[in-house]
Backbone as JSON, one array per atom type, in Angstrom:
{
  "sequence": "MNVLVTGATGFVGRHLVSALLDKGFEVRAVARNVEAAQALPWFNQVEFVAADIQDPNLDVAALAEGIDVIAHLAWSGLPNYQALFHFERNLPLDYAFLKRVIEAGVSQVMVTGTCFEYGLQSGPLSETVTAQPNTPYGLAKHTLRQFLEALQRQQPFTLQWARLFYLHGEGQNPNSLLASLDRAIDAGDAQFNMSAGDQLRDYLEIREAAAMLAALVARRDVTGVINCCSGQPVSVRALVEQRVAERQANIALNLGHYGYSAHEPMAFWGVAERISQLAGEQHAA",
  "N": [[184.17, 92.46, 144.08], [184.16, 88.94, 143.37], [184.36, 86.33, 145.29], [185.46, 83.06, 145.74], [185.14, 80.77, 148.2], [186.45, 77.96, 149.74], [186.03, 75.39, 151.92], [184.5, 76.62, 153.92], [183.22, 76.46, 156.07], [185.12, 75.34, 158.05], [187.27, 76.08, 160.91], [188.91, 78.23, 160.14], [187.77, 79.25, 157.76], [185.24, 79.86, 158.34], [185.48, 82.15, 159.43], [186.98, 83.89, 157.85], [185.07, 84.14, 155.89], [183.25, 86.01, 157.1], [184.94, 88.03, 157.23], [185.32, 88.82, 154.7], [183.13, 89.59, 153.86], [182.49, 91.66, 155.41], [184.27, 93.57, 154.18], [182.88, 94.02, 151.62], [182.72, 92.14, 149.88], [181.51, 89.96, 147.16], [180.28, 86.72, 148.3], [180.83, 83.38, 147.22], [180.21, 80.43, 148.95], [181.83, 77.46, 149.86], [181.27, 74.07, 150.95], [181.12, 71.05, 152.51], [179.07, 70.2, 154.25], [175.86, 71.13, 154.49], [174.36, 71.6, 156.79], [176.04, 72.32, 158.64], [176.46, 74.98, 157.62], [174.34, 76.37, 157.71], [174.39, 77.09, 160.57], [175.63, 79.08, 160.91], [176.64, 82.68, 161.34], [176.43, 84.15, 158.68], [175.42, 82.73, 156.71], [172.87, 83.26, 155.28], [174.08, 85.49, 153.72], [175.3, 84.95, 151.91], [176.27, 82.93, 148.64], [175.6, 79.86, 149.16], [177.24, 77.04, 148.43], [176.85, 73.47, 148.57], [179.36, 71.05, 148.41], [181.97, 68.52, 147.57], [185.16, 69.35, 147.29], [186.82, 67.56, 146.26], [185.75, 65.94, 144.41], [185.96, 64.16, 141.42], [184.0, 64.35, 139.71], [182.8, 66.94, 139.93], [181.29, 69.85, 138.85], [183.42, 71.97, 138.27], [183.51, 74.23, 136.29], [181.12, 75.66, 136.52], [180.98, 75.97, 139.05], [183.08, 77.85, 139.52], [181.98, 80.13, 137.89], [181.64, 83.17, 137.04], [183.59, 84.11, 139.09], [186.38, 86.06, 140.8], [188.42, 85.32, 142.11], [189.83, 83.0, 144.24], [189.7, 81.42, 147.54], [191.26, 79.26, 148.76], [190.87, 77.17, 151.08], [190.12, 74.46, 152.07], [190.91, 71.4, 153.56], [191.41, 68.2, 154.38], [191.16, 65.8, 156.77], [192.62, 67.18, 159.25], [193.58, 67.61, 162.69], [195.71, 65.72, 162.34], [198.8, 65.42, 161.64], [200.83, 63.66, 161.05], [199.67, 61.6, 158.93], [200.0, 59.72, 156.12], [197.94, 60.13, 154.21], [197.72, 62.84, 153.66], [199.72, 63.62, 151.35], [199.15, 61.69, 149.86], [196.61, 61.47, 149.09], [195.26, 64.01, 149.36], [197.02, 66.07, 148.45], [197.22, 65.21, 145.55], [194.44, 65.54, 144.53], [193.6, 68.0, 145.57], [195.24, 69.43, 144.26], [194.32, 68.93, 141.51], [191.78, 69.73, 141.47], [192.33, 72.7, 141.93], [193.47, 73.34, 139.38], [191.7, 72.94, 137.85], [189.79, 74.97, 138.4], [191.4, 77.27, 137.72], [191.96, 76.85, 135.0], [189.1, 77.53, 134.49], [189.11, 79.79, 134.46], [189.54, 81.51, 136.42], [191.77, 83.76, 138.15], [193.06, 84.51, 140.16], [194.77, 83.08, 142.94], [194.61, 82.18, 146.26], [195.79, 80.24, 148.34], [195.74, 78.65, 151.8], [198.69, 77.97, 153.49], [201.3, 76.26, 155.56], [202.68, 76.69, 158.77], [204.33, 74.57, 159.31], [205.59, 73.74, 156.95], [208.1, 74.59, 157.22], [209.4, 73.18, 158.94], [211.93, 71.55, 161.2], [213.1, 73.74, 161.67], [214.57, 76.74, 163.6], [213.81, 79.66, 165.46], [213.14, 83.16, 164.17], [211.5, 83.01, 161.19], [211.38, 83.72, 158.3], [209.78, 84.79, 155.05], [211.54, 84.14, 153.13], [213.18, 81.95, 153.83], [214.21, 78.62, 153.29], [211.99, 76.16, 152.75], [211.56, 73.03, 154.54], [209.92, 70.73, 155.02], [209.03, 68.46, 157.78], [207.17, 66.66, 158.24], [204.28, 64.5, 157.05], [201.94, 66.36, 156.43], [202.89, 69.12, 155.96], [204.5, 68.44, 154.0], [203.01, 67.89, 151.91], [201.59, 70.47, 151.65], [203.73, 72.15, 150.92], [204.49, 70.9, 148.77], [202.3, 71.16, 147.08], [202.14, 73.83, 146.88], [204.78, 73.78, 145.01], [203.95, 72.76, 142.74], [201.78, 74.37, 142.0], [203.12, 76.67, 141.42], [204.73, 75.37, 139.36], [202.6, 75.08, 137.45], [201.85, 77.78, 137.13], [203.83, 78.77, 134.99], [202.91, 77.67, 132.8], [200.32, 78.24, 132.54], [199.47, 81.52, 133.06], [198.77, 82.91, 136.35], [197.8, 84.63, 139.44], [199.34, 84.09, 142.18], [198.75, 83.41, 145.6], [200.23, 82.72, 148.83], [199.48, 81.84, 151.59], [201.21, 81.4, 154.6], [199.9, 79.96, 157.48], [200.36, 79.93, 161.13], [200.12, 79.55, 164.47], [196.46, 79.33, 165.27], [193.92, 80.41, 167.34], [190.82, 80.69, 168.88], [187.11, 81.1, 168.35], [185.74, 78.13, 167.33], [187.73, 76.59, 167.31], [189.56, 73.68, 166.94], [188.38, 71.13, 169.2], [190.05, 69.63, 170.81], [192.44, 71.32, 170.66], [195.07, 73.3, 172.42], [194.09, 75.7, 174.23], [191.37, 75.44, 173.87], [191.0, 72.84, 175.24], [191.74, 73.66, 177.69], [190.23, 75.56, 178.52], [187.86, 74.04, 178.61], [188.58, 72.31, 180.65], [188.3, 74.24, 182.72], [185.83, 74.99, 182.77], [184.63, 73.1, 183.58], [185.48, 72.53, 186.39], [187.8, 71.38, 186.83], [190.51, 70.76, 188.75], [193.39, 70.43, 188.41], [195.32, 71.39, 185.45], [196.74, 69.45, 183.03], [199.73, 69.61, 181.02], [202.25, 70.49, 178.84], [205.8, 71.08, 179.84], [206.15, 73.57, 178.94], [207.77, 75.44, 177.95], [208.21, 75.94, 175.26], [208.46, 78.27, 172.35], [206.1, 79.94, 170.89], [204.16, 81.06, 167.71], [201.52, 83.13, 167.97], [198.17, 83.53, 166.93], [195.15, 85.17, 166.95], [191.72, 84.14, 165.82], [190.28, 86.05, 164.29], [191.69, 87.93, 163.8], [193.69, 86.98, 162.18], [191.94, 85.92, 160.07], [191.08, 88.65, 159.22], [193.47, 89.71, 158.22], [193.89, 87.55, 156.14], [191.91, 88.35, 154.24], [192.31, 90.79, 153.7], [194.87, 90.27, 152.23], [193.54, 89.02, 149.93], [192.35, 91.14, 148.85], [194.39, 92.29, 147.65], [195.7, 91.97, 144.96], [197.95, 92.44, 143.77], [199.94, 91.66, 145.77], [201.88, 88.91, 145.55], [203.17, 85.79, 146.17], [204.8, 83.85, 148.85], [203.57, 84.36, 151.85], [203.9, 84.96, 155.41], [201.37, 84.27, 157.6], [200.68, 85.76, 160.64], [201.73, 86.68, 163.83], [204.56, 87.74, 164.49], [205.51, 87.6, 166.86], [207.17, 85.66, 169.61], [205.9, 83.54, 171.92], [205.73, 81.83, 175.1], [204.45, 78.84, 175.38], [203.65, 78.35, 178.13], [203.12, 80.81, 178.92], [200.83, 81.59, 177.5], [198.91, 80.15, 178.4], [198.77, 80.71, 181.05], [197.82, 83.2, 180.73], [195.36, 83.06, 179.72], [194.21, 81.48, 181.8], [194.26, 83.67, 183.53], [192.58, 85.38, 182.64], [190.17, 84.14, 182.67], [189.84, 84.53, 185.27], [190.18, 82.12, 186.86], [190.84, 79.15, 189.07], [192.39, 76.99, 188.68], [195.14, 74.84, 188.66], [198.18, 74.61, 187.0], [199.65, 71.54, 185.68], [202.61, 71.12, 185.16], [204.92, 69.74, 182.81], [203.62, 67.18, 182.59], [203.32, 66.28, 180.01], [205.27, 65.12, 177.26], [207.52, 66.82, 174.96], [206.67, 67.89, 171.45], [207.59, 65.92, 168.86], [207.91, 66.64, 166.33], [207.78, 69.34, 166.32], [210.27, 72.21, 166.55], [211.77, 73.74, 169.16], [211.68, 76.44, 169.59], [210.1, 78.74, 167.43], [209.05, 81.19, 165.29], [207.24, 83.56, 163.5], [208.45, 85.86, 160.85], [206.83, 88.66, 160.31], [206.91, 90.99, 158.77], [205.49, 91.33, 156.18], [203.06, 90.91, 155.84], [202.07, 92.41, 158.07], [202.86, 94.87, 156.75], [201.17, 95.03, 154.88], [198.46, 94.61, 156.01], [198.79, 97.22, 157.63], [198.7, 99.01, 155.28], [195.98, 98.39, 154.41], [194.43, 99.32, 156.18], [195.21, 102.08, 156.56], [194.01, 102.83, 154.1]],
  "CA": [[185.02, 91.02, 143.48], [183.43, 87.91, 143.76], [185.3, 85.38, 145.81], [184.9, 81.57, 146.05], [185.98, 80.19, 149.67], [186.53, 76.79, 149.7], [186.3, 75.11, 153.4], [184.01, 77.67, 154.36], [182.6, 76.11, 157.32], [186.11, 75.11, 158.91], [188.01, 77.13, 161.71], [189.5, 79.38, 159.46], [187.09, 79.4, 156.61], [183.96, 80.78, 158.62], [185.87, 83.41, 159.92], [187.26, 84.58, 156.5], [183.79, 84.59, 155.05], [182.75, 87.13, 157.53], [185.69, 89.25, 156.98], [185.3, 89.23, 153.36], [181.7, 90.11, 153.6], [182.56, 92.91, 156.09], [185.03, 94.19, 153.13], [182.28, 94.29, 150.79], [183.0, 91.05, 148.83], [180.57, 88.7, 147.14], [181.18, 85.17, 148.66], [180.25, 82.15, 147.1], [180.99, 79.7, 149.94], [181.69, 76.23, 149.38], [181.72, 73.05, 152.26], [180.41, 69.57, 152.21], [177.83, 70.07, 154.86], [175.19, 72.46, 154.69], [173.85, 71.99, 158.0], [177.06, 73.17, 159.42], [176.54, 76.35, 157.23], [173.16, 76.88, 158.07], [174.66, 77.09, 161.85], [176.88, 80.1, 160.9], [175.38, 83.86, 161.28], [176.44, 84.84, 157.39], [174.52, 81.72, 155.91], [172.01, 84.0, 154.3], [174.58, 86.68, 153.02], [176.5, 84.11, 150.54], [175.71, 81.98, 148.23], [176.26, 78.63, 149.71], [177.26, 75.53, 147.25], [177.21, 72.14, 148.88], [179.98, 70.25, 147.26], [182.92, 68.04, 148.09], [185.86, 69.75, 145.91], [187.71, 66.55, 145.92], [185.07, 64.99, 143.74], [186.34, 64.27, 140.07], [182.88, 64.53, 138.95], [182.26, 68.16, 140.58], [181.19, 70.84, 137.86], [184.03, 73.0, 138.44], [183.3, 75.41, 135.61], [179.82, 76.01, 137.33], [181.02, 76.66, 140.54], [183.86, 78.94, 139.2], [181.44, 81.07, 136.99], [181.99, 84.49, 138.01], [184.58, 84.31, 140.29], [187.5, 86.66, 140.35], [189.42, 85.07, 143.39], [189.33, 81.69, 144.84], [190.44, 81.62, 148.65], [191.41, 77.42, 148.84], [191.19, 76.74, 152.68], [189.62, 73.1, 152.15], [191.95, 70.49, 153.75], [190.69, 67.52, 155.04], [191.93, 65.21, 157.75], [193.55, 67.82, 160.2], [194.95, 67.72, 162.83], [196.46, 64.39, 162.11], [199.84, 65.91, 160.8], [201.56, 62.63, 160.35], [199.01, 60.73, 158.26], [200.31, 59.63, 154.6], [196.87, 60.63, 153.11], [198.17, 64.27, 153.18], [200.47, 63.91, 150.2], [198.72, 60.41, 148.95], [195.13, 61.7, 148.74], [194.97, 65.41, 149.36], [197.89, 66.65, 147.37], [196.64, 65.35, 143.65], [193.05, 66.02, 144.25], [193.12, 69.41, 145.64], [196.06, 70.32, 143.03], [193.57, 68.98, 139.98], [190.71, 71.18, 141.71], [192.7, 73.93, 141.75], [194.17, 73.48, 138.14], [190.32, 72.97, 137.07], [189.62, 76.14, 138.66], [192.34, 78.1, 137.06], [191.3, 76.63, 133.74], [187.83, 78.05, 134.23], [189.12, 81.43, 134.32], [189.62, 82.23, 137.95], [193.04, 84.23, 137.74], [193.92, 85.19, 141.48], [194.35, 81.95, 143.92], [194.87, 82.33, 147.46], [196.07, 79.09, 149.39], [196.55, 78.57, 152.8], [199.98, 76.94, 153.79], [201.25, 76.09, 157.14], [204.43, 76.73, 159.17], [204.83, 73.3, 159.01], [206.46, 73.86, 155.94], [209.48, 75.19, 157.7], [210.02, 71.87, 159.43], [212.42, 71.77, 162.46], [214.12, 75.1, 161.68], [214.28, 77.43, 164.93], [214.09, 80.95, 165.59], [212.61, 84.05, 163.4], [211.32, 82.39, 160.09], [210.96, 84.78, 157.06], [209.5, 83.78, 153.88], [212.7, 83.67, 152.09], [213.52, 80.72, 154.45], [213.85, 77.59, 152.6], [211.14, 75.01, 153.26], [212.06, 71.95, 155.0], [208.95, 70.1, 155.76], [209.35, 67.1, 158.13], [205.62, 65.89, 158.22], [203.25, 64.44, 155.85], [200.97, 67.56, 156.22], [203.87, 69.88, 155.54], [205.41, 68.1, 152.8], [201.86, 68.11, 151.13], [201.42, 71.77, 151.49], [204.8, 72.62, 150.12], [204.66, 70.24, 147.4], [200.95, 71.61, 146.3], [202.7, 75.37, 145.93], [205.51, 73.86, 143.79], [203.08, 72.17, 141.54], [201.25, 75.72, 141.38], [204.19, 77.54, 140.74], [205.13, 75.07, 137.94], [201.32, 75.19, 136.55], [202.11, 79.26, 136.61], [204.56, 78.68, 133.88], [202.18, 77.08, 131.47], [199.28, 79.26, 132.33], [199.82, 82.4, 134.34], [197.89, 83.41, 137.39], [198.26, 85.24, 140.61], [199.17, 82.87, 143.56], [198.97, 84.27, 147.05], [200.33, 81.27, 149.45], [199.58, 82.32, 153.27], [201.32, 80.35, 155.83], [199.44, 79.95, 158.86], [201.05, 79.95, 162.16], [199.02, 78.77, 165.47], [195.69, 80.29, 165.48], [193.2, 80.16, 168.15], [189.52, 81.36, 168.87], [185.99, 80.76, 168.2], [185.43, 77.19, 166.47], [189.07, 75.81, 167.1], [189.54, 72.36, 167.24], [188.05, 70.91, 170.61], [191.38, 69.13, 171.56], [193.72, 72.02, 170.74], [195.22, 73.57, 173.79], [193.16, 76.36, 174.74], [190.03, 74.64, 173.92], [190.9, 71.91, 176.46], [192.0, 74.45, 179.07], [188.76, 76.32, 178.8], [186.9, 72.83, 179.03], [188.88, 72.05, 182.16], [188.02, 75.21, 183.63], [184.47, 75.16, 182.71], [184.38, 71.4, 184.45], [185.94, 72.7, 187.38], [188.82, 70.48, 187.24], [191.59, 71.24, 190.07], [194.61, 71.08, 187.63], [195.07, 71.01, 183.76], [197.95, 68.51, 182.29], [200.23, 70.23, 180.1], [203.8, 70.23, 178.9], [206.55, 71.86, 180.83], [205.39, 75.08, 178.39], [208.46, 76.37, 177.62], [208.06, 76.15, 174.03], [208.04, 79.5, 172.15], [205.45, 79.57, 169.45], [203.78, 82.29, 167.15], [200.01, 82.55, 168.18], [197.16, 84.77, 166.56], [193.64, 85.23, 167.26], [191.42, 84.0, 164.4], [189.36, 86.85, 163.68], [192.71, 88.88, 163.36], [193.95, 86.29, 161.08], [190.98, 86.13, 158.92], [191.38, 89.98, 158.52], [194.81, 89.22, 157.32], [193.82, 86.89, 154.39], [190.9, 88.96, 153.62], [193.47, 92.13, 153.03], [195.53, 89.79, 151.05], [192.68, 88.73, 148.73], [191.91, 92.61, 148.35], [195.58, 92.89, 146.76], [196.14, 91.15, 143.74], [199.63, 92.94, 143.32], [201.04, 91.05, 146.54], [202.08, 87.62, 145.57], [204.11, 84.59, 146.57], [204.55, 83.26, 150.16], [203.21, 85.46, 152.94], [203.54, 84.36, 156.76], [200.07, 84.97, 158.38], [201.38, 85.26, 161.79], [201.89, 87.81, 164.74], [205.54, 87.96, 164.68], [206.1, 87.68, 168.27], [207.36, 84.72, 170.28], [205.27, 83.48, 173.14], [205.81, 80.52, 175.28], [203.02, 77.83, 175.67], [202.98, 78.49, 179.24], [202.69, 82.2, 179.03], [199.54, 81.94, 176.8], [198.22, 79.34, 179.26], [198.64, 81.64, 182.11], [197.41, 84.28, 180.18], [194.14, 82.42, 179.62], [193.8, 81.19, 183.45], [193.91, 84.76, 184.25], [191.56, 86.16, 181.86], [189.13, 83.52, 183.05], [189.99, 84.29, 186.76], [190.03, 80.75, 187.42], [191.96, 78.77, 190.24], [192.88, 75.98, 188.26], [196.43, 74.61, 189.06], [199.05, 74.06, 185.85], [200.56, 70.33, 185.96], [203.67, 71.31, 184.2], [205.86, 68.78, 182.74], [203.13, 66.17, 182.48], [203.25, 65.6, 178.74], [206.52, 65.69, 176.72], [207.81, 67.86, 173.75], [206.34, 67.33, 170.09], [208.94, 65.53, 167.99], [207.77, 67.39, 164.75], [208.24, 71.04, 166.25], [211.36, 72.67, 166.94], [211.45, 74.2, 170.69], [211.59, 78.01, 169.45], [210.06, 79.34, 166.09], [208.22, 82.19, 164.88], [207.0, 83.95, 162.02], [208.55, 87.16, 160.45], [205.58, 89.39, 160.29], [206.75, 92.22, 157.96], [205.18, 91.53, 154.85], [201.77, 90.94, 156.43], [202.07, 93.68, 159.11], [202.88, 96.12, 156.04], [199.75, 94.81, 154.13], [197.4, 95.24, 157.17], [198.75, 98.67, 157.84], [197.97, 99.85, 154.01], [194.72, 98.35, 154.45], [194.0, 100.2, 157.48], [195.33, 103.3, 156.25], [193.06, 103.25, 153.14]],
  "C": [[183.98, 90.21, 144.23], [184.48, 86.8, 144.16], [184.65, 83.97, 146.37], [185.83, 81.11, 147.02], [185.44, 78.46, 149.64], [186.63, 76.31, 151.29], [185.91, 76.03, 154.23], [183.52, 77.32, 155.56], [183.73, 75.61, 158.24], [186.55, 76.21, 159.69], [188.4, 78.21, 160.94], [188.53, 80.26, 158.56], [185.8, 80.41, 157.16], [184.32, 82.08, 159.25], [186.37, 84.5, 158.89], [186.06, 85.06, 155.67], [183.16, 85.74, 155.54], [183.74, 88.21, 157.35], [185.71, 89.65, 155.79], [184.18, 90.04, 153.08], [181.64, 91.38, 154.37], [183.62, 93.97, 154.87], [184.2, 94.54, 151.97], [182.15, 93.19, 149.87], [181.59, 90.39, 148.57], [181.18, 87.49, 147.27], [180.25, 84.23, 148.35], [181.03, 80.7, 147.91], [180.64, 78.07, 149.7], [181.93, 74.94, 150.63], [180.56, 72.07, 151.77], [178.99, 69.56, 153.06], [177.1, 71.38, 155.09], [174.59, 72.79, 156.21], [174.72, 72.86, 158.89], [177.17, 74.82, 159.0], [175.58, 77.04, 157.85], [173.66, 77.5, 159.36], [175.41, 78.6, 161.81], [176.02, 81.2, 160.64], [175.75, 84.49, 159.57], [175.95, 83.76, 156.34], [173.86, 82.38, 154.94], [172.62, 85.27, 153.39], [175.46, 86.13, 151.86], [175.8, 83.37, 149.67], [176.38, 80.81, 148.42], [176.02, 77.6, 148.51], [177.76, 74.05, 148.2], [177.97, 71.29, 148.15], [181.15, 69.86, 147.96], [184.01, 68.49, 146.76], [186.74, 68.83, 145.71], [187.15, 65.47, 144.82], [185.4, 65.05, 142.26], [185.11, 64.67, 139.45], [182.15, 66.06, 139.17], [182.27, 68.96, 139.06], [181.94, 71.97, 138.23], [183.79, 74.35, 137.64], [182.28, 76.27, 136.13], [180.11, 76.61, 138.6], [182.15, 77.7, 140.36], [183.19, 79.89, 138.47], [181.27, 82.44, 137.66], [182.66, 84.86, 138.86], [185.76, 84.88, 139.92], [188.74, 86.15, 140.96], [188.88, 83.82, 143.97], [190.3, 81.75, 146.21], [190.24, 79.93, 149.07], [191.98, 77.18, 150.36], [190.95, 75.09, 152.89], [191.05, 72.45, 152.68], [191.43, 69.62, 154.68], [191.65, 66.59, 155.94], [192.75, 65.69, 159.26], [193.04, 67.32, 161.6], [195.76, 66.77, 163.02], [197.31, 64.85, 161.15], [200.56, 64.77, 160.35], [201.04, 61.79, 159.47], [199.47, 60.94, 156.84], [199.14, 60.47, 153.69], [196.93, 62.22, 152.85], [198.59, 64.58, 151.54], [199.9, 62.31, 149.52], [197.18, 60.69, 148.36], [194.86, 62.98, 148.51], [195.6, 66.4, 148.45], [197.16, 66.58, 145.81], [195.51, 65.77, 143.58], [192.81, 67.4, 144.6], [194.1, 70.23, 144.37], [194.87, 70.15, 141.39], [192.32, 69.55, 140.21], [190.94, 72.11, 141.45], [193.17, 74.27, 140.21], [192.77, 73.87, 137.21], [189.66, 74.41, 137.07], [190.26, 77.15, 137.73], [191.95, 78.02, 135.58], [190.14, 77.33, 133.38], [187.91, 79.57, 134.22], [189.34, 82.18, 135.21], [191.23, 82.67, 137.65], [193.8, 84.45, 139.07], [193.56, 83.7, 142.39], [195.08, 82.21, 145.26], [194.69, 81.04, 148.18], [196.49, 79.32, 150.88], [197.62, 77.48, 153.1], [200.23, 76.47, 155.16], [203.14, 76.35, 157.33], [204.88, 75.54, 159.27], [205.86, 73.16, 158.02], [208.07, 74.01, 156.39], [210.4, 74.01, 158.19], [210.74, 72.34, 160.77], [213.21, 73.03, 162.61], [213.59, 76.02, 163.0], [214.53, 78.86, 164.65], [213.11, 81.67, 164.76], [212.51, 83.4, 161.98], [210.7, 83.04, 158.95], [210.52, 83.62, 155.87], [210.33, 83.34, 152.97], [213.73, 82.27, 152.78], [213.14, 79.63, 153.46], [213.18, 76.45, 153.18], [211.78, 73.63, 153.17], [211.19, 70.99, 155.66], [209.71, 68.68, 156.44], [207.99, 66.11, 158.58], [205.04, 65.76, 156.93], [202.71, 65.47, 155.12], [201.74, 68.75, 155.59], [204.31, 69.97, 154.29], [204.13, 68.26, 151.5], [201.89, 69.19, 150.8], [202.28, 72.26, 150.72], [204.89, 72.21, 148.66], [203.33, 70.95, 146.54], [201.53, 73.24, 145.84], [203.7, 75.02, 145.22], [204.81, 73.58, 142.64], [202.2, 73.77, 140.91], [201.85, 76.5, 140.64], [204.63, 76.9, 139.43], [204.0, 74.96, 136.89], [201.47, 77.03, 135.97], [202.77, 79.43, 135.35], [203.92, 78.66, 132.97], [201.19, 77.86, 131.32], [199.36, 80.28, 133.55], [198.73, 82.86, 135.17], [198.71, 83.89, 138.49], [198.38, 84.23, 141.82], [199.57, 83.77, 144.64], [199.09, 82.77, 148.1], [200.69, 81.98, 151.05], [199.98, 81.34, 154.19], [201.23, 80.72, 157.09], [200.2, 79.14, 160.16], [199.71, 79.05, 163.35], [198.0, 79.82, 165.77], [194.61, 79.7, 166.45], [191.86, 80.91, 168.33], [188.54, 80.51, 168.74], [186.12, 79.61, 167.04], [186.71, 76.42, 166.17], [188.74, 74.48, 167.38], [189.19, 71.74, 168.91], [189.17, 70.27, 171.31], [192.53, 70.04, 171.44], [193.88, 72.6, 172.26], [194.46, 74.46, 174.77], [191.83, 76.0, 174.96], [190.06, 73.44, 175.07], [191.3, 72.6, 177.68], [190.79, 74.96, 179.42], [187.52, 75.13, 179.03], [187.29, 72.45, 180.28], [188.68, 72.73, 183.1], [186.36, 75.22, 183.77], [183.94, 73.8, 183.58], [184.7, 71.63, 185.81], [186.87, 71.74, 187.71], [190.01, 71.21, 188.07], [193.07, 71.37, 189.14], [194.36, 70.69, 186.15], [196.82, 70.48, 183.5], [198.43, 69.34, 181.3], [201.88, 69.77, 179.9], [204.59, 71.11, 179.8], [206.26, 73.51, 180.18], [206.2, 76.01, 178.08], [208.94, 76.81, 176.07], [207.89, 77.5, 173.49], [207.38, 79.21, 170.51], [204.63, 81.11, 168.84], [201.88, 82.26, 167.41], [199.08, 83.89, 167.61], [196.01, 84.49, 166.63], [192.72, 85.29, 165.9], [190.85, 84.6, 163.75], [190.45, 87.58, 162.98], [193.62, 87.82, 162.31], [193.48, 86.16, 159.8], [191.02, 87.39, 158.22], [192.41, 90.22, 157.72], [194.66, 88.77, 155.86], [193.08, 87.73, 153.78], [191.86, 90.26, 153.03], [194.28, 91.51, 151.91], [194.38, 89.43, 149.7], [192.36, 90.0, 147.94], [192.97, 92.87, 147.47], [195.98, 91.66, 145.94], [197.51, 91.2, 143.35], [200.43, 92.03, 144.41], [200.76, 89.34, 145.9], [203.21, 86.83, 146.26], [203.85, 84.24, 147.86], [204.34, 84.38, 151.13], [202.88, 84.67, 154.39], [202.23, 85.15, 157.37], [200.54, 84.45, 159.7], [201.47, 86.9, 162.78], [203.18, 88.57, 164.74], [206.57, 88.08, 165.78], [206.37, 86.15, 169.08], [206.54, 84.65, 171.7], [205.21, 82.29, 173.7], [204.56, 80.07, 175.86], [202.41, 78.47, 176.97], [202.61, 79.91, 179.57], [201.21, 82.27, 178.37], [198.45, 81.11, 177.61], [197.74, 79.93, 180.41], [197.93, 82.55, 182.01], [195.72, 83.84, 180.43], [193.31, 82.16, 181.18], [193.43, 82.66, 184.0], [192.75, 85.65, 183.84], [190.2, 85.48, 182.22], [188.63, 83.64, 184.53], [189.67, 82.91, 187.32], [191.31, 80.14, 188.26], [192.38, 77.43, 189.86], [194.65, 75.83, 188.07], [197.2, 73.94, 187.68], [199.95, 72.87, 186.28], [201.69, 70.47, 184.85], [204.47, 70.16, 184.25], [205.0, 67.26, 182.48], [203.32, 65.42, 181.11], [204.64, 66.05, 178.19], [206.53, 66.84, 175.57], [207.36, 67.03, 172.37], [207.8, 67.01, 169.48], [208.78, 66.33, 166.75], [207.86, 68.91, 164.92], [209.5, 71.41, 166.93], [210.86, 73.24, 168.49], [210.83, 75.74, 170.35], [211.4, 78.09, 167.97], [208.79, 80.25, 166.18], [207.94, 82.69, 163.77], [207.64, 85.57, 161.93], [207.54, 88.0, 159.87], [205.7, 90.44, 159.23], [205.74, 92.22, 156.9], [203.72, 91.59, 155.23], [201.08, 92.07, 157.01], [201.99, 94.71, 157.89], [201.43, 95.96, 155.05], [198.62, 95.26, 154.81], [197.37, 96.57, 157.21], [198.22, 99.64, 156.2], [196.62, 99.64, 153.86], [194.09, 99.15, 155.49], [193.87, 101.54, 156.95], [194.4, 103.85, 155.11], [191.78, 103.04, 153.81]]
}
């Protein structure tokens, strides 16, 4: 199978390309910055295309030629979840790009969504729960899925919508929780400022998430919304304490320094039955 990966140099993209190559896929990797791609270990194993997928003059037919499936990860402006450009700019431009890819003959489309599509709903969240996004980012992703489902009725194709939860690991945003903690430990800081840490979240190491996405790409018969998650609620404090222990650090946690996020519920995690079954079948095969 030939896979077109957009956002290939991003946090998720760089790991998905590696996971696809491990499965024996041919990869055409797309990103705006060739220098960033050249720094990645897989650069010489893929066909790399430097392009902006939001450019209306992009030759999408040439980009999609010979491609069996697109894994669309590109999405600009993260982690600024509250900005209006998510639906004012990204939504129409990403939809226009994907429609052109489909019209060029690519019949399997895997897109990464977000747990923010669920909004402020609490507890275990399965794919059957109605989306209630409360951020511009969540709204834009949810609406993109609705646009694509409407397009399916006009021009049938396979749609796989992978909702990502909280990912961590190599290449993560330097301002994210664990990256900030690692930086504080490396700097020899005496304490680490954080919230009270009793929020429950669904955390997944990025290589595990990439393997799940690659397994999904390999299964054209698996369609619709799929939570890409661990299925295990973990407190923010427990996650931080685990990393401190792994690093054998003496840093003190300044709990309660920051308040809680207004756009996230106190306790929510994904139901992982669909993705666990898929991963298990892949492992058995």
